[in-house]
DODREN-332127 format. One record per residue (C-alpha): x, y, z; residue in one letter. Coordinates in steps of 0.25 Angstrom, whole numbers, plus 2048, in hexadecimal, padded with zeros to 3 digits. Example, Ala and Ser with C-alpha at 12.3 -4.5 7.8 and 13.67 -1.06 7.14 Angstrom:
8317EE81FA;8377FC81DS;
//
This chain:
DAC72E7EAM;D9F7287E7P;DB37257FDI;DB77257F5A;DB672B7FDR;DBB727808A;DBB727805A;DBB7307FBR;DC372F801R;DC2736804T;DB872E7FDA;DB57347F0V;DAE72D7E5R;DAC72C7D6L;DAE7327CAG;DB573E7C6A;DB274B7D0V;DB27597D1T;DB775F7DBL;DAF76D7DFV;DB57767E8G;DA877B7EDA;D9C7717EFL;D8E7757EAL;D847737F4A;D777777F8A;D78785800C;D7177F80EG;D6277980FG;D5678080ES;D4D77F81CK;D41777814D;D4A76E80BG;D44775800A;D4576D7F2S;D457797E9S;D517817E2D;D497887DAG;D3D7897D1A;D3677D7CDG;D3B7747D8G;D487737D2K;D5476D7DDI;D6276C7DBT;D687617E4L;D757627E7T;D807567E9V;D8D7587F0D;D9674D7F2L;DA474A7F4F;DAB7447E6G;DA173F7DCS;D967347E0F;D947327D1G;D857367D0Y;D887417C4K;D907387BEE;D8672C7BEA;D7D7367B9G;D737337C6L;D737447C9Y;D6D7457BAA;D6373A7BBE;D5E73F7C9Y;D5B74D7C3E;D547457B9K;D4A73E7C2L;D4974A7CAH;D457577C1P;D497647C8G;D5575C7CFV;D627617CCT;D6E7597D4V;D7B7627D6K;D8775A7DAQ;D9575F7E0T;DA17587E6D;DAD7587ECT;DB974E7E9E;DBE74B7F5D;DB57477FFE;DBE74F80BA;DBB75B806D;DAC759803Y;DAA754811W;DB0761818K;DA976A810S;D9B761813L;D9E764821Q;DA0771820T;D93774819R;D8B76A823L;D9277282EA;D8C780828G;D7E777823N;D8077F814A;D8577D807G;D8276D807L;D7D7657FCA;D7075F7FBD;D777527FBV;D8574F802Q;D8F7427FEG;D9373C80DI;D9E73280BE;D9D725813V;DA972A81BG;DA3736820R;D94731822I;D9672E831A;D9973C832S;D8B73F82CV;D84736835T;D8B738843Q;D8F745841Q;D8674D837Q;D79746836A;D73753839D;D7775982ER;D73751824F;D6474C81FE;D5D73F826D;D5A738819L;D4F730820R;D4673D81FK;D4673B810Y;D4572A80FG;D5272680FA;D4E71D81CD;D4871580ES;D55713809L;D5E70B815K;D5C6FE80DD;D61704801R;D6E705806F;D796FB80BA;D786FC81CP;D8570181EA;D8270D815K;D76711819W;D7B70F827A;D88718827A;D7E725822A;D7472282ET;D7472C839G;D73728849R;D6472B848G;D6272583DG;D6372F833E;D6672D824V;D70738821L;D73732812G;D72728808L;D7D71E803G;D847207F6T;D8F7177F5D;D9870D7FBV;DA670B7F7G;DAA6FC7F8P;DB86FB7F3E;DC26F37EAA;DCE6F57E1M;DD06FC7D5C;DDC6FA7CCY;DE26FE7C0R;DE36F17B9A;DEB6F87ADD;DF46FC7B7L;DF76EE7BEF;DF86E87B0E;E036F27ACR;E0A6ED7BBA;E086DF7B8G;DFE6DE7C4L;DF16D57C2P;DE66DD7BET;DD96D27BFD;DD16D97CBR;DCF6CB7D3E;DDD6C67D1E;DE06D47D8L;DD66D37E2A;DDD6C77E8K;DEB6CC7E6K;DE86D97EEW;DDE6D17F8A;DE56D9803T;DE96E7804W;DF86E2805D;DF56DA7F9G;DF16E87F2Y;DFD6EE7F7L;E076E37F2D;E016E37E4L;E026F27E5G;E116EF7E6K;E136E77DAQ;E0A6F17D3Y;E156FC7D8K;E216F37D2A;E1B6F37C4K;E116FF7C3A;E0F7087B8P;E177167BAA;E0F7207C4R;E057167C9S;E047117D6A;DFD7057DCW;DF270F7E3L;DED71C7E3D;DEE7207F3S;DF2718800V;DE5720805G;DDC7187FCS;DE170B801L;DE0710810Y;DD071480CS;DCE707805I;DD36FE810M;DCB70681AI;DBF704813G;DBF6F5816Q;DBE6F7824E;DB26F782CK;DB8701837E;DC270B832R;DC271883BY;DB7716844Y;DB270784CD;DA270584CA;DA170E859S;DA671A852G;DB5719859K;DBF71F853L;DCA71284EI;DD1716843W;DDE718849E;DDD70A84ED;DD6703843N;DDF6F883FP;DD96F7831A;DDB706830L;DE9704833R;DEA6F8827A;DE470281DA;DEF70D822W;DFA704822D;DF76FD814H;DF670C80EA;E0370E814V;E0A70380FR;E03707801A;E0A715801A;E1770E806G;E187057FCD;E157117F0G;E0970A7ECL;E017177ECS;DFF7237E1A;DFE72C7EEK;DF17337E7L;DE773A7F2D;DDA7347EEQ;DD173E7E7W;DDD7467E2S;DDB74B7D5P;DEB7447D2Q;DE37387D9W;DD873A7CEN;DE373B7C2Q;DEA72E7C6A;DDD7257C4F;DE27287B4S;DEF7287B7A;DF071A7BDG;DF871F7C8S;DF37147D1F;DF07067CDA;DE47017D9T;DDB70A7E1M;DD37067ECP;DC47097E7C;DB77097ECP;DAC7077E2A;DAA7187E2W;DB87187DDM;DB57127CFL;DAE71D7CAG;DB97277D0Y;DC371E7C8I;DBB7217BBK;DB972E7BDG;DC87307BEQ;DCD7277B3T;DC17287A9G;DC071E79DE;DD071D79CA;DD07157A9G;DC370C7A4K;DC96FD7A6G;DD77017ACK;DD27007BAW;DCA6F47C1D;DC56F07CEV;DC86E57D9A;DC56E07E5K;DCC6E97F0L;DD76E27FAP;DD46E0809G;DC66DE807G;DB96E7805A;DB66F480AG;DAF702807N;DB5710804W;DAB71B803G;D9D71C7FFG;D95727802S;D8772E805Y;D7D739801L;D7874180BA;D6E74E80CV;D73759816P;D6976281CK;D6D76D818A;D69768809A;D60771802K;D587657FBH;D57758805K;D4B751800K;D507527F2E;D6074F7F6A;D5B7427FDY;D5173F7EFE;D5F73E7E8L;D687387F2I;D5E72C7F3E;D5E72B7E5W;D6C72B7E3L;D6F7227ECT;D637177E8A;D6870A7E3P;D6670E7D4E;D6E71A7D5Q;D7A7137DEQ;D7B7077D3T;D7C7117C8R;D877197CEL;D8E70B7D1F;D8E7077C1R;D927147BEK;D9B71B7C8Q;D9F70F7D3G;D997137DDN;D957077E6F;D877087EBP;D837077F9S;D747047F5A;D736F57F6T;D686F37EAG;D746FA7E2A;D806F17E7I;D776E57E0E;D776EB7D3K;D856EE7D0I;D896E27D5A;D8E6DD7C7D;D946EA7C1A;DA06EB7BAK;DA86F77B7D;DAE6F77A9P;DB67047AEF;DBD6FB7B7F;DC16EF7ADS;DB36EA7B0N;DB46E87C0A;DAA6E07C6P;DA86ED7CFI;D986E87D4G;D9F6DC7D9R;DAC6E27DFI;DA66EE7E6F;D986E67E9G;DA26DA7F1D;DAA6E87F8A;D9D6ED7FCA;D976E1803K;DA46DE80AA;DA96EB810A;DA76ED81DP;D9C6F6822V;DA5702827Q;DA5709834V;DA4719831L;DA872483AG;DA573283BA;DB3736836H;DB872B82CD;DBB733821Q;DC273C828N;DCC73282FI;DCD72B821A;DD273881BQ;DDC73A825Q;DE272C825I;DE372C815T;DE973B817N;DF473481EA;DF5729816L;DF873280CS;E02738814E;E0972C814V;E0872A803E;E0C7387FFR;E1573D808K;E1A731810G;E1873481CT;E1B727826P;E0D721829P;E0C722838E;E0E72F837K;E0373182CA;DFB728835W;DFD73383FA;DF973E837N;DEC735834A;DE8735843R;DEC745845K;DE2749839G;DD773F83FV;DD874584BE;DD8754845N;DCD74F83DT;DC1747845I;DC874C854G;
//
């Protein structure tokens, strides 16, 4: 949350995370990019992320420090990606208070490449151009500036599936087999129809899904063009695919299928253990988040099945080095190591982050997850990653998405008529991006 998002979504990422009020960061860049914090050449590399990318949880920072004596990695993170991005924009504008490494959510990467390329290091100067074949073509291209600059290295991608509570399904008299369910909810209409069946016999205080915003986010993640077309034109208002996602989310709200929980809120986090919802459309990075919220008590209760409506992608991120970073060369060396196939493979096996490095994707094809009832997550998410569309990214994707999910929350939680909420979303987009 690693859309999550998007994503996160807001695309918030994996594992239990700590919300910090102030972001610890390096205090601007030195003129010569000196690499020493003090005597003996010891340095502290600061890494500032949203949510958790799983690096600490997987022990990667500790290993890197062993491999590089004298280097200490210090990470800070903000749970909500929108808050993180707002703070990052302020610090970029002031050219101060920036970490050596900054995380960039996929929904923001076009803003970096199209509008802020002058504020981030072109990683080609450190040899990043030799890494192009390491990554999936779409992942690499999205972080490439108009002049060919390499402005970030890809972490994960967010192929989508459906996470569900098999124990709650059984109590409601629904099938629990992942293959049978995939057939029953082959379409989103089928998914919502099954939700009505669940509601009729559901355990007390348990809804079909967490929020209609998550339903919208996962559906729009199945589309190539969402908010912009390939020419860069805004199309969100007239995009029939986007309106279909909106309509299904509104229908779920009207049918009372949602637990009405704002994603990433404390109440949402608590709901994982309480069984407050039975299904949640989930990108691969969400698996680690679920584990972090439920702990061992959730093991064997959750399962994973193929997503309704076809393959899609929600979330995924990049690691970038600001020009104001204190230790630019060392920061690049760290992110090159963190995004290497070997480390991406380990992150997937431990946290669920689906690799963007092609070599890592091949290594996890047979992966199963005991926590999720031994679901063949390597195959499920691997098939989704292969079939997912290469999405058109625009400079304000995340801002537009946030306005739409805010409007859906109005429908879901306040009973606002859908067309009024849509008008509110339109006004919000206009105020946000002009």
